[in-house]
Steps between C-alpha positions, in 0.01 A plus 500: 500500500364797689748795567407811704711814556382704793800708553427808300227499255283178499585266221344156449594232247336167439694240298712777352213719399455843666163573656375847514481543886449862618534500880233777522238234415362289785560157351877574466517639844357195640735293270793703671378404835488136416852513335636644831321262727699189589182292576158460346276791614149436641212655301375689813845663551501623145146627509557697818840634388387624155147607583511591870216760475220274343280224640664163511258362245576778250876475570496120415307575183765753405764239562325246278501761207874581551600130514299424180678805323833357616413155393435623152864620489675231703310190439612214724782720637235636747415244749171514684446201738185548712543796714867555416666685211853483374734497213627175371823386666681319221618716234438831697779765512452819701777754532413573860529139605816471302638810667437338843659182389814674388523747787643243743806395304519736198385850602661666195299279260188564704541867459529471125138391487385823626396694204297737733286503809271217580156522330562862364174683454291277747391695807289246679600481874625149462725594200635805686597277796662250278688769313637634831602170614677426168667839523643423837627163366676672209656762725631210721655335215654807366660561847620140516689556177619857602638353829686237312639743254611716787677232682682405161613886483279567203365842634369602158292186462382542858394854447310409171302224681418734794387763255266251357351430838429875537335488155287221613355681793590878496350530864714197651711685756692184582616471137578872489721462815692223330555713182616792712732294696661342193531829319687623796724192505575546143617845571206690344397691806324761288301222331408352836364850612308547182336162552388592852371836367301328218342254741412772757326725222309201363362402844412872568335557167323160463420390847520813705760335739861529601765225467530265813736580781743221383507658150547857645785381732679347197459836321644693785813286509548576132466871561738487784768328294428740207568794725862394534777746379504342155201720411256481203670381179822383669517112505580292802833312493480182304700193623808437287455830307782741543438872532526701176813719493654727264183525273310772702477746197378224257242392767370861525459517125289187503294614791435815343357307193300288736345806666391622159331159443324529836351843371350313194758499227632175360872484444795274420859497622828317405793394692813410299822359616748207483441181685520515873498879521193514693193540260299225668557653850402837397174373333434294815531802722246693308272205484518474885442867556200493255344210698561670837345810360168328395587405144465158321798352340610202301827383340641273222828405373625359162719191495855502347467125435229524249206267471244745618157514329374815320350754738653301793584834681134602497388146622730553789364862557147376508573216750681754707206737494224227547502467877439867553253565234129537593241321290410706188133551405318193342495673161877549488639257240876541571521215746366256240717657227820486699449129596745416215773672693393391849271204499400548869366855442132426433486236784639751732215731451254208487401581141239258370458643148607316183869547378562753240443393140798417287566772243758583247840572618507873408192551693605276777811714557293829527252323741779380705682833523164673570437253784836587657425869476151440669660292775755770562244763518298291754816438705565870509142613582535528872878537539805587278665209331875442457615234240864400506634328186851366574772425242308636195814426292420121528113533466295343227382732226132446559536597880674832402246574225215449749692724752504780238131448403395517860715803602358687197149431619555584868612858478210617713504209732702463829737252363885523499720258296863465617734323258842373588744404228874464405637656186665166414376273366349738261114459465338688209165407666584677810633802295167519318305496822701778642467705174116455508480611857700811447299592182190484694649723773449212758866468602503684826853383614810350351799385727832392401663323805875543510743332753441582862725759656764360743325611828172354375672160410665509838156559674352212302786268610446587867132434461565162342752374755677588794848600380823670621595833329764330308266242358253770412773673297575170315129465419494845348810447295370154384146616418579803291160649574297175412252444773462132457872437504541712808236297685645161399857599572391636845328170593788297380739687720257470783509122468857506562631470139815718489546459126261729314372339177570704195165423355150439600545131368794462727298618802221276416740204452630559856139501619368178353811290521434404867143414410413138449192281434156634442582856606745527211266326257237756578727800448596342171147425375402855596787609259383265230135624545607863472194621695368462859381154601147456638458265801278260286781482248773435765265231650546298167877509514659179666560638841414313804432811702439796273444760777846417671668501150352834413607647850845384443523637142375851622771500762753539229379856424487408131125439523221718641130409572220728365133425555596135557711455184877445519730659240833673462558827666644630169522374143887521511501268791284247304727542190808440719364183649378373158852533357641314793292188408682253272334446164392139546359566830330810365311288247371268765379790710316659202319162441418455862351859517291436186356177673424697810312752292284256341437322830388829656264566201337161557408627849347834385800717462521758221588319179844614366544318164749748349723488821477116507611495122785724571605279793488189282697670221776607747496130636568372141157321508376660168223245430352545839486868425286468185152453665588791743584731207164398332320595826693822527394586151138438564522728818677768295237485233223538777657842588543608131880472523523349167874569443584318822255220400674450176837507661408220731381296201811580304705363792279193544525428120884531504501200730207310342485614126265202407205636707247588232244610759747765630579627150122551443472713813811695425343567146192636663699724732695636209189582317360698797842684497433583138823311382366314201837362384581351840134362548513335151834345570363350825182365329703343219732326749197364686330383171816333391528313834140384467513412136483120569252519803142405468289748275304631807812634670629652187160663433509652843828654432367651172205651705744642751672688226167618368406638832825674533441686178165615597667709789713812480655347189212487248603275206197381312686287247691320789164447683342349183794271431505378866126431514513319172782280591327426833176384304692276281668334787166473688357322198773231541429462877285191588305691768277796458683757702205750485654778699810518282292468176285779613782727569653421174191580304486826701839587382695453811266692732369349812 
């Protein structure tokens, strides 16, 4: 079996053995040419192509020498038949040929093969031409996927794929025009203008030319639109987003802090207030203004339902930043280090380096946190960065600890961290984050949102619906300064409902009661999921026409679409819908959503084992939750979230207490947490369960205990005891088990 990778650094394997094949050496350059060719190549063609400046007789002599050198490495895999040369057909795999095969029907899989450019480091004319053709092919596939994502409403994904086109060829004006157009369509006009300026400067500096007339015309249209009365830093109206009213003073405070960040000083701010008071709307306004003024922004939100993985907020922030991030230098390690949070990150930047080595959890945590700091510094290198962390009162501890770590390291970087939270339910972790930010002098702004004034509530009601003065008065009386309740009451009255509901739940009940069929099921599943649903996830729900169902659900006003995802306009609306679902039906919806998440994962969506486990638990399917909890524990361990990993295993063992393998993993985790009593209890439970198993399995358990006591907990007596017991058991085992015996003799080290 001969395998050749030509995309990126040349790699050749014969029957599983790697062959040293530097592309700078002529035999391997010729090998690459044969690997690309789809037919046997005449000797005369090879001689003239590779030695064009020498006599034909000398060129053919050089060719014979090169073929002899190749034959020494490849043997019969190099086929020379008379005047024609090729690589053997059966048992030959070449990534470029596989790319072309997949490109027709599976473009995403084809692009996964692209570790780098075709024949990197080979500058022969034929290689340069082949590389250019392949680059155009890659850009075409990326645009095919981007167009499909755009038609599905996944603007963020479309932008990400378009940026990859620009990265493939920084001088491709057509790709730049697509990027500029999509940025403008996504509401990021400032980003679109920046993309044009970057292209214009690159063409001037590198090629000494100006952009084409077609590109300049597109830029002129952007400038004309940008000169509208909105002005720099004032966002254009967004469909479905009501104007901000009654929070002008608070917005001015946040903008003052943002201006300081623009000047080069990192800062944090916090918005507190009860549910529905307007925290998210105020944060959204600052984010829109920051984007319109030339800043880069990203947002994330914690889930009240639970089931989120450790550092899930930062995984969401990374994915939000990814489409707009320029490729970092090749020596930057943070894209590889952060792959444990966002697996797509290295591939996005076409990284071909090896994955980061596995290290001890305490060092892994530091490396991960430092990688986030490096990424934020890179993101803020050319423009200020605003990060919005919503609902910190519900966030996982690891996410908030990382937020504090990052903020402390970014005091001199143009990064602003905006946190929203409620006072209830109380969160000691959120309190600690605030205290740390104040102690470091990073808290630039703290806002307490109280009820809206009557005049502001009235203005909000009029913006939400066309109402009579009498109905506006009723809205103001009912809302008592709560922005969300004012909007929902106004819309209920506008729909002709004379009876004003006394609670948001009553208003929601009146909205969903007329719904039937798939539209209602989608609203209910969105409530069960407790987060926005991606189009790919919706596609795995049992709806005949998902797009029509989504449109009908959006018409209720309960849901909103953002970057192609569909979720509740506010968490209180989600809570109200959830409470309206009867318990038996609720369990079925939880199970259905768990199945949809797993089906999405099978097709390449982000794995969410912790969320799937939570959904199965809420569905009453505890046994189905166990394997997902085990996966969630492994993911938590990978990001050094040992407390959370132990928690997942505790939950799994409460359901399946006879799983000796899980007790062993828990014992190792507790040892890393320096909790010897808990570690020993877990090990003893595992050893008891394995007592009647075959000697080899029991020996492996003792070796696991020995390894654990070589870590942060150093207990030589326990190590000796474990290794001794393992050796005695291995002596009774009928097979040699050399690896286990070697480890036991080494005292549990491996």
